[in-house]
C-alpha positions as CSV (number, residue, x, y, z in Angstrom):
1,Q,31.0,2.4,5.9
2,Q,28.4,5.1,5.4
3,A,25.5,2.7,6.1
4,R,27.3,1.3,9.2
5,A,27.9,4.8,10.5
6,V,24.1,5.5,10.3
7,V,23.1,2.2,11.9
8,S,25.6,2.6,14.8
9,A,23.7,5.7,15.9
10,W,20.5,3.8,16.4
11,K,19.4,2.3,19.7
12,D,20.6,-1.3,20.3
13,G,18.0,-4.0,21.2
14,V,15.5,-6.5,20.0
15,F,12.4,-5.0,18.4
16,Y,9.1,-6.4,17.1
17,G,6.6,-5.4,14.4
18,E,3.7,-7.0,12.7
19,A,1.6,-6.3,9.6
20,L,-1.5,-8.2,8.4
21,L,-2.7,-9.2,4.9
22,D,-6.4,-8.8,4.6
23,D,-7.0,-12.3,3.2
24,D,-5.8,-14.7,0.5
25,G,-9.0,-14.6,-1.5
26,H,-10.0,-18.1,-0.4
27,G,-11.5,-17.4,3.1
28,R,-8.3,-17.1,5.1
29,T,-8.0,-13.7,6.7
30,D,-5.6,-11.6,8.7
31,I,-2.4,-13.3,7.6
32,K,0.5,-12.2,9.8
33,I,3.9,-11.0,8.8
34,A,6.1,-10.8,11.9
35,A,9.5,-9.1,12.1
36,K,11.9,-9.5,14.9
37,V,14.7,-7.0,14.4
38,T,17.9,-7.3,16.4
39,K,20.2,-4.2,16.2
40,K,23.7,-4.4,17.7
41,G,26.4,-2.0,16.9
42,S,26.4,-1.5,13.2
43,D,24.6,-4.8,12.4
44,I,20.9,-5.4,11.8
45,E,19.3,-8.9,11.8
46,V,15.7,-9.2,10.5
47,D,14.0,-12.4,11.5
48,L,10.8,-13.2,9.7
49,T,10.4,-16.8,11.0
50,G,7.4,-15.9,13.1
51,S,5.3,-15.1,10.0
52,D,2.2,-17.2,9.3
53,P,2.3,-20.4,7.2
54,Q,2.2,-20.2,3.4
55,S,-1.1,-20.0,1.5
56,T,-2.7,-21.9,-1.4
57,S,-3.3,-18.5,-3.0
58,F,-1.1,-16.1,-4.9
59,V,-0.2,-13.9,-1.8
60,N,2.9,-15.9,-1.0
61,S,6.4,-14.4,-1.4
62,S,9.3,-16.0,-3.2
63,H,12.7,-16.0,-1.4
64,A,14.2,-13.4,-3.7
65,N,11.2,-11.1,-3.3
66,M,11.3,-11.4,0.5
67,Q,15.0,-10.5,0.4
68,A,14.2,-7.5,-1.8
69,A,11.4,-6.3,0.5
70,V,13.8,-6.3,3.5
71,A,16.4,-4.4,1.6
72,M,13.7,-1.9,0.6
73,A,12.7,-1.3,4.2
74,F,16.4,-0.8,5.1
75,A,16.9,1.6,2.2
76,Y,14.0,3.7,3.6
77,L,15.8,4.1,6.9
78,I,19.4,4.9,5.9
79,D,20.5,8.3,4.5
80,A,19.0,9.1,1.0
81,D,22.4,9.9,-0.4
82,I,24.0,6.6,0.5
83,P,24.4,4.5,-2.7
84,K,22.1,1.5,-2.5
85,N,24.6,-1.1,-3.5
86,T,26.1,-4.4,-2.1
87,G,28.2,-2.5,0.4
88,A,25.2,-0.6,1.9
89,L,23.5,-3.9,2.5
90,R,26.4,-5.6,4.3
91,P,25.1,-4.6,7.8
92,L,21.9,-6.4,7.0
93,K,21.2,-10.1,7.7
94,V,17.9,-11.8,6.9
95,V,16.5,-14.9,8.7
96,A,13.4,-16.6,7.4
97,K,11.7,-20.1,7.3
98,Q,10.7,-21.8,4.1
99,G,7.0,-22.8,4.0
100,T,5.9,-19.4,5.4
101,I,4.0,-16.6,3.7
102,V,7.3,-14.7,3.2
103,W,9.1,-17.7,1.7
104,A,6.9,-20.2,0.0
105,D,7.8,-23.7,-1.1
106,P,8.6,-24.2,-4.8
107,G,5.5,-24.5,-6.9
108,R,3.3,-22.3,-4.6
109,P,1.7,-19.3,-6.4
110,V,3.5,-16.0,-5.9
111,T,1.9,-13.7,-8.5
112,L,1.0,-10.9,-6.2
113,C,4.2,-11.0,-4.1
114,T,5.9,-7.8,-5.4
115,S,3.0,-5.9,-3.9
116,H,1.7,-8.3,-1.2
117,P,3.2,-9.5,1.1
118,S,6.2,-7.2,0.0
119,N,4.4,-4.1,1.4
120,E,3.6,-5.8,4.6
121,I,7.1,-7.0,5.1
122,V,8.3,-3.4,4.8
123,E,5.6,-2.2,7.2
124,A,6.4,-4.8,9.8
125,I,10.1,-3.9,9.8
126,I,9.4,-0.1,9.9
127,K,7.1,-0.7,12.9
128,A,9.8,-2.6,14.7
129,M,12.4,0.0,14.0
130,S,10.3,2.8,15.4
131,A,11.7,1.9,18.8
132,S,15.3,2.1,17.5
133,C,15.4,5.1,15.2
134,P,12.1,7.0,15.6
135,D,13.4,10.0,13.8
136,R,13.7,7.9,10.6
137,V,10.5,5.9,10.4
138,M,7.3,6.9,8.5
139,G,3.6,6.0,8.6
140,G,2.4,3.2,6.4
141,W,1.8,3.8,2.7
142,G,-1.4,2.7,0.9
143,R,-1.6,-0.8,-0.4
144,R,-2.2,-2.0,-3.9
145,F,-5.9,-2.5,-5.0
146,R,-6.5,-2.4,-8.7
147,I,-9.2,-3.5,-11.1
148,A,-8.8,-4.8,-14.7
149,I,-11.7,-4.7,-17.2
150,Q,-12.0,-6.8,-20.3
151,G,-14.7,-6.0,-22.9
152,E,-15.6,-4.7,-26.4
153,D,-15.1,-1.1,-27.4
154,P,-18.3,0.0,-29.3
155,R,-16.4,2.6,-31.2
156,N,-14.3,0.1,-33.2
157,G,-15.6,-3.4,-32.2
158,R,-12.2,-4.4,-30.8
159,N,-11.7,-6.2,-27.6
160,F,-9.8,-4.2,-24.9
161,I,-8.2,-4.8,-21.5
162,W,-7.8,-1.8,-19.2
163,H,-5.8,-1.9,-16.0
164,M,-6.4,0.8,-13.5
165,F,-3.4,3.0,-12.6
166,Q,-5.6,5.9,-11.4
167,A,-6.8,6.5,-7.8
168,R,-3.4,5.9,-6.2
169,P,-3.3,5.6,-2.4
170,G,-1.6,8.1,-0.1
171,G,1.9,7.9,1.3
172,G,2.7,7.8,5.0
173,A,3.7,10.9,7.0
174,S,7.2,11.2,8.3
175,P,9.2,13.4,10.8
176,G,9.8,15.7,7.8
177,G,6.1,16.5,7.2
178,D,2.8,15.3,5.8
179,G,2.6,12.3,3.5
180,Y,2.3,12.8,-0.3
181,S,-1.3,12.4,-1.6
182,S,-2.1,9.8,-4.3
183,I,1.6,8.9,-4.5
184,G,1.2,5.1,-4.6
185,E,2.3,2.1,-2.5
186,W,5.5,1.4,-0.4
187,H,7.2,-0.2,-3.4
188,S,6.2,2.5,-5.9
189,V,9.0,4.9,-4.8
190,G,11.5,5.1,-7.7
191,G,8.9,3.7,-10.2
192,L,5.8,5.8,-9.8
193,K,3.0,5.1,-12.3
194,F,0.3,7.7,-12.8
195,G,-2.5,6.9,-15.3
196,S,-3.7,9.7,-17.5
197,I,-7.4,10.2,-17.2
198,E,-7.6,11.9,-20.6
199,V,-5.6,9.2,-22.4
200,A,-7.7,6.5,-20.7
201,E,-10.9,8.1,-21.9
202,V,-9.6,8.4,-25.5
203,R,-8.3,4.9,-25.7
204,F,-11.1,3.0,-23.8
205,P,-14.9,3.2,-23.4
206,L,-14.7,4.8,-20.0
207,H,-15.9,8.0,-18.5
208,F,-14.2,9.4,-15.3
209,R,-17.0,11.3,-13.6
210,Q,-14.9,12.1,-10.6
211,H,-11.2,11.9,-9.7
212,E,-10.2,14.0,-6.7
213,F,-8.5,13.7,-3.3
214,R,-10.5,11.7,-0.8
215,P,-11.0,14.0,2.3
216,D,-10.3,12.5,5.7
217,S,-8.5,9.5,4.3
218,G,-5.0,10.3,5.6
219,G,-4.3,9.3,9.2
220,D,-4.3,12.1,11.7
221,G,-1.1,13.0,13.5
222,Q,1.5,15.6,14.2
223,H,2.1,15.1,10.5
224,R,-0.9,13.9,8.5
225,G,-0.9,10.9,6.1
226,G,-1.3,11.7,2.4
227,L,-4.8,11.4,0.9
228,G,-6.2,8.7,-1.3
229,V,-8.5,9.4,-4.2
230,A,-12.3,9.4,-4.7
231,L,-12.9,8.0,-8.2
232,D,-16.3,7.4,-10.0
233,M,-15.9,5.8,-13.4
234,V,-18.7,4.8,-15.8
235,L,-18.4,1.9,-18.3
236,E,-19.5,3.2,-21.7
237,T,-19.8,-0.2,-23.5
238,Q,-22.8,-1.6,-25.4
239,K,-22.1,-5.2,-24.2
240,P,-21.4,-6.6,-20.8
241,A,-17.8,-6.8,-19.7
242,K,-15.8,-8.7,-17.1
243,G,-13.7,-7.3,-14.2
244,N,-11.0,-8.8,-12.0
245,T,-9.6,-7.2,-8.8
246,A,-6.2,-7.8,-7.2
247,G,-4.7,-6.2,-4.1
248,D,-5.1,-5.7,-0.4
249,G,-5.9,-3.1,2.2
250,A,-9.7,-3.0,2.4
251,R,-9.6,-4.4,6.0
252,H,-6.4,-2.9,7.2
253,G,-5.5,0.7,6.5
254,P,-1.9,1.9,6.3
255,C,-0.4,2.0,9.8
256,G,0.0,5.1,11.9
257,M,3.4,5.6,13.5
258,L,4.5,6.8,16.9
259,G,1.0,7.9,17.9
260,G,-0.2,8.8,14.5
261,K,-3.5,7.3,13.3
262,D,-4.0,4.7,10.6
263,G,-5.1,5.8,7.1
264,K,-8.6,4.8,6.0
265,P,-8.7,1.5,4.1
266,H,-9.8,1.1,0.5
267,H,-13.5,1.0,-0.3
268,Y,-14.6,-0.2,-3.8
269,R,-18.3,-0.5,-4.8
270,L,-20.0,-1.5,-8.0
271,L,-23.1,0.6,-8.7
272,S,-25.5,-0.9,-11.3
273,E,-29.0,0.3,-12.1
274,G,-31.6,-2.0,-10.7
275,R,-29.2,-3.8,-8.4
276,E,-28.1,-3.2,-4.8
277,P,-24.6,-1.6,-4.6
278,R,-22.0,-4.3,-4.2
279,V,-18.8,-4.0,-2.2
280,L,-15.9,-5.4,-4.2
281,K,-13.4,-7.7,-2.6
282,T,-9.7,-7.3,-3.1
283,K,-9.3,-10.6,-5.0
284,E,-12.2,-11.4,-7.3
285,V,-12.3,-12.9,-10.8
286,G,-15.1,-12.6,-13.4
287,I,-17.0,-9.6,-11.9
288,E,-20.1,-9.0,-14.1
289,L,-20.1,-5.5,-15.5
290,R,-23.1,-4.1,-17.5
291,P,-23.1,-1.0,-19.8
292,G,-23.5,2.1,-17.7
293,D,-22.2,0.5,-14.5
294,C,-20.2,2.8,-12.2
295,L,-17.2,1.8,-10.2
296,E,-17.1,3.9,-7.0
297,I,-13.5,3.7,-5.9
298,R,-12.2,5.2,-2.7
299,S,-8.5,4.5,-2.2
300,S,-6.7,4.6,1.1
301,G,-4.8,7.4,2.7
302,G,-1.4,7.1,4.3
303,G,-0.7,6.6,8.0
304,G,-0.1,9.6,10.2
305,W,3.1,10.3,12.2
306,G,3.3,11.5,15.8
307,P,0.5,12.3,18.3
308,P,-2.4,14.3,16.7
309,E,-2.4,16.7,19.6
310,K,1.0,18.0,18.4
311,R,-0.3,19.1,15.0
312,S,-0.2,22.8,14.7
313,A,-3.4,25.0,14.6
314,E,-2.1,26.5,11.4
315,A,-1.8,23.1,9.7
316,R,-5.3,22.1,10.8
317,A,-6.7,25.4,9.5
318,R,-4.9,24.8,6.1
319,D,-6.3,21.3,5.9
320,L,-9.8,22.5,6.4
321,A,-9.5,25.4,4.0
322,Q,-8.1,23.2,1.2
323,G,-10.8,20.6,1.7
324,L,-8.4,17.9,2.8
325,V,-10.5,17.3,5.9
326,S,-14.3,17.7,6.1
327,K,-14.4,19.3,9.6
328,A,-12.2,21.0,12.1
329,V,-10.5,18.7,14.6
């Protein structure tokens, strides 16, 4: 009843939103997730049948994951104090087609689906609902892009595997204010993971030369998207190591909402003495890492909310004074 009371106040109609996956790691780019949302009275139907066909890669979603992503988007839009239970989801109906990126056939790889296309399903629905309940939608949150490193620790001769939980992307802005900086991805809310730099340096042969907010990474708007992170990390091994990347968001930054600007996409580079800097792709296996190599990681900021011209002069002065932007706008 609480959920239906909230939905009833939104504008009736049929609304559309899209989000794009960068790629599937095998040459296919700009994979579309399309949401057609029909709102009537206290009922919401989310139709994802217009989404692109499934992939041969691990960016497909299972049926259960797709249902969870739609529920997550709906949970963002209803009141925070409404219990997120079966009753709250009764106003919601999901329509999808098997064989698409959001509902793959049995046997298709779905390893990344809790991040991608889960985040893009949420983004497409929120975009659609901006025309129905604009006072409840928010700018896009940063997407997942991580690197894992496998090598030998020279301090004890043991093999190690390190998975990056630092350099979290920024969250999207909302009608309530600026987005949180370095908060994580859409699906992180309620389960945030922040890696300790100090613990990582003690446990692994890594040196964090820089880890700070990335200026100008949040999308401009009446409310600014949260900032991503600028991270420079040096590999302090004596033998070569291997790295793998997994994620998305190096082509498409988090979406701006209702006139807000998109957040800056991720940008990862491998700096190695005697070699040209190499831009890392979001889905790579077996990256050659040499002792002393530096990973230059620039994570994305969140999307802005509302027209930039409506941002107050006081807020802009504060952004500049705190180094969140590099120049006055």
